C-alpha positions in Angstrom: -0.1 0.3 0.0 1.5 3.2 -1.1 0.5 6.9 -0.1 0.2 9.2 -2.4 -0.2 13.2 -2.6 0.4 16.2 -3.8 3.8 18.1 -2.0 4.0 21.7 -2.1 5.4 24.0 -4.3 7.2 27.6 -3.9 5.5 30.1 -6.1 5.5 33.7 -6.4 2.3 35.3 -5.8 -1.1 34.3 -3.9 -0.4 30.3 -2.3 -3.7 28.3 -3.0 -4.7 26.2 -0.4 -3.1 22.3 -0.5 -5.5 19.2 0.0 -3.1 16.1 0.7 -5.1 13.1 -0.7 -4.1 9.3 0.1 -4.0 7.4 -2.8 -4.1 3.8 -3.4 -1.5 2.3 -5.8 -2.7 -0.2 -8.7 0.2 -2.5 -7.4 0.7 -4.8 -5.2 2.7 -7.2 -3.6 1.7 -10.5 -1.4 3.3 -12.9 0.8 1.9 -15.9 2.9 4.0 -18.3 4.7 2.3 -21.5 5.9 2.8 -24.6 7.4 0.4 -28.2 6.3 0.0 -30.8 8.4 -0.7 -33.5 5.9 -1.6 -37.2 6.0 -1.4 -39.2 2.5 -3.7 -41.6 0.9 -3.8 -43.6 -2.4 -2.7 -46.6 -4.6 0.9 -46.9 -6.0 0.5 -49.7 -8.9 4.0 -50.8 -10.4 4.8 -54.1 -12.9 0.8 -55.7 -12.3 1.0 -55.1 -8.5 -0.2 -52.4 -6.2 -0.2 -51.3 -2.6 -1.8 -48.9 -0.8 -0.6 -45.8 0.5 -1.9 -44.4 4.2 0.8 -42.1 5.5 -0.7 -40.4 8.9 0.2 -36.8 9.9 2.4 -38.4 12.8 4.8 -40.7 10.5 4.9 -37.4 8.4 6.7 -35.5 11.1 8.7 -38.5 12.5 10.5 -38.8 8.9 10.3 -35.0 8.2 13.6 -33.3 7.9 12.7 -29.9 6.6 10.0 -28.2 4.9 9.2 -24.8 3.5 5.7 -23.8 2.2 5.2 -20.3 1.2 2.8 -18.3 -1.7 3.5 -15.4 -3.3 1.0 -12.7 -5.9 2.2 -9.7 -7.1 -1.7 -7.5 -8.0 -2.2 -4.8 -11.0 -5.4 -3.6 -10.6 -7.8 -6.7 -11.5 -4.6 -8.6 -12.7 -2.9 -11.3 -10.5 0.3 -13.3 -11.1 1.0 -15.7 -7.9 3.0 -18.8 -7.2 3.2 -21.7 -4.4 6.0 -23.6 -3.5 5.9 -26.6 -1.5 9.3 -28.4 -0.7 9.6 -31.6 1.2 12.6 -33.8 2.6 11.9 -37.4 4.4 14.4 -39.3 5.2 13.5 -43.8 6.9 16.1 -46.2 8.9 14.9 -49.3 9.1 16.6 -53.1 8.9 16.0 -54.7 5.0 14.6 -58.1 5.7 18.7 -59.7 4.3 20.5 -58.3 7.4 23.5 -60.2 6.9 24.5 -58.9 3.8 23.0 -55.2 4.6 23.1 -54.0 7.5 20.5 -51.1 7.2 18.8 -49.3 4.5 18.5 -45.2 4.5 15.9 -43.7 2.2 15.4 -40.5 1.1 12.4 -38.7 -0.3 12.0 -34.9 -1.3 8.6 -33.6 -2.5 8.4 -30.3 -4.5 5.3 -29.1 -6.1 5.1 -25.4 -7.9 1.9 -23.9 -9.1 1.9 -20.8 -11.1 -1.1 -19.2 -12.5 -2.1 -16.1 -13.9 -5.7 -14.3 -12.5 -8.4 -11.8 -13.2 -10.4 -10.5 -10.3 -14.6 -10.9 -11.7 -16.4 -9.5 -9.1 -14.6 -6.6 -7.4 -17.6 -5.8 -4.5 -17.6 -5.5 -0.9 -18.1 -7.5 1.1 -17.0 -10.3 -1.6 -14.6 -11.1 -4.6 -14.0 -13.8 -7.3 -10.8 -14.4 -9.2 -10.3 -16.7 -12.1 -7.0 -17.9 -13.4 -5.2 -20.5 -15.2 -1.8 -21.5 -15.0 0.5 -24.8 -14.6 1.6 -27.1 -11.3 5.0 -28.8 -11.8 5.7 -32.0 -10.0 9.2 -33.4 -9.1 9.9 -36.5 -6.4 13.5 -37.8 -5.9 14.0 -41.0 -4.2 16.9 -42.8 -3.1 17.7 -46.0 -1.6 21.4 -46.9 0.4 22.1 -50.3 1.5 24.6 -50.0 4.3 27.2 -53.0 4.3 27.4 -55.1 7.6 30.8 -55.6 7.8 34.2 -53.1 7.3 34.7 -52.4 3.7 32.0 -54.9 2.5 30.2 -53.2 -0.6 26.8 -51.5 -0.3 24.5 -50.4 -2.8 22.4 -47.4 -3.7 20.1 -46.2 -6.3 18.3 -43.1 -7.1 15.8 -41.6 -9.0 14.0 -38.6 -10.1 10.0 -38.2 -11.2 9.3 -34.5 -13.4 5.7 -33.4 -14.9 3.5 -30.6 -15.0 0.5 -29.8 -15.6 -1.8 -27.2 -17.2 -4.6 -26.1 -14.4 -7.7 -23.8 -14.3 -9.8 -23.0 -11.4 -11.2 -20.2 -9.2 -10.8 -18.7 -5.4 -12.8 -15.9 -3.6 -13.4 -14.2 -0.2 -16.4 -13.3 1.9 -16.1 -11.1 5.0 -18.5 -11.9 7.3 -17.6 -9.1 9.0 -15.1 -6.4 8.7 -12.4 -8.5 10.3 -13.6 -12.0 9.9 -13.6 -13.8 6.6 -13.9 -17.0 4.7 -11.4 -18.1 2.0 -12.3 -20.4 -0.6 -9.9 -22.0 -3.9 -10.2 -25.0 -6.3 -8.4 -26.6 -9.1 -8.6 -28.5 -11.6 -6.2 -29.7 -14.4 -3.9 -32.8 -15.7 -5.8 -33.6 -18.7 -3.6 -35.8 -19.5 -0.2 -33.3 -20.5 1.4 -34.8 -17.4 -1.1 -36.3 -15.1 -4.1 -37.9 -16.1 -5.9 -36.1 -13.8 -4.7 -32.9 -11.2 -6.6 -31.3 -8.9 -6.7 -29.0 -5.6 -9.4 -27.6 -3.0 -8.3 -24.9 0.2 -11.0 -23.5 2.7 -10.0 -21.0 5.5 -11.2 -18.9 8.1 -9.5 -15.7 8.6 -8.8 -13.0 10.6 -7.9 -9.6 9.4 -5.3 -9.0 12.3 -4.1 -5.5 10.5 -4.4 -3.5 7.2 -0.9 -5.0 6.0 -1.7 -8.8 7.9 -4.3 -11.5 8.1 -3.8 -15.1 9.6 -6.1 -18.0 8.2 -6.7 -21.5 9.4 -8.7 -24.2 7.2 -7.7 -27.4 5.4 -6.1 -28.0 2.1 -6.3 -31.0 0.2 -4.2 -31.7 -3.2 -4.6 -35.3 -5.3 -3.1 -36.3 -8.6 -3.3 -39.6 -11.0 -0.2 -39.6 -13.1 1.3 -42.5 -15.3 4.4 -43.0 -15.8 7.3 -44.9 -17.2 7.9 -47.0 -13.5 3.9 -47.4 -13.0 0.7 -45.4 -11.9 0.3 -43.1 -8.9 -3.0 -42.0 -7.4 -2.3 -40.1 -4.1 -3.9 -37.3 -1.9 -2.2 -35.7 0.2 -4.7 -33.5 3.3 -4.6 -32.0 6.4 -5.2 -29.1 8.6 -3.5 -25.5 7.2 -2.7 -22.8 8.8 -0.5 -19.2 7.8 -0.2 -15.3 7.7 -0.4 -13.2 5.0 1.9 -9.9 5.1 0.7 -7.3 2.4 3.0 -5.0 0.8 
């Protein structure tokens, strides 16, 4: 938010009264840092076999090394340019069945999901607004497995691989003010269409409080899913859980 006005000038002759006006810049920047308490459900299929995935939030936290989640949006009048980034690194150490040959198995998993879109505000009237947007979501999953030798000087084994693809998406989001400081947010997108995933989707619902003119805090629920068929098999994964964060406006 920028404050604009008229600066006084020294002039010869009579001095006219000067009115200082507060003007709102057509440009604005919103930065949001958030946390997402995720659980993971779905099915992974490969080689004619399938396995169910059911990972509770407590298990994700147990193996989580680090995570970063943030959203940025640059707006000009009714137009918006937004990006959302999710990064997480997890690990697991287990004793393999063939414990005589290998002492342990170390697994590393890195997840990066970026959503980028251009939006247009089709409704901009108090106490609500509605945006339509189109863009892309990029997925990148890295996995690594290391088998440690049981004996000093023994031969270990390691393997790694990365799966990366992008999905076109389109959707809508909106906000409705229940009161001057309390609001409801809704977001939904769908995409994929065989370009990357067969289907990619996301829904978010939050309730927020306008803590200050330049800041608000929100809490709600988020779910993100995809159905992807690659060279190594098929993944049908849904990541979901409570979400909370804070937005700062410039």
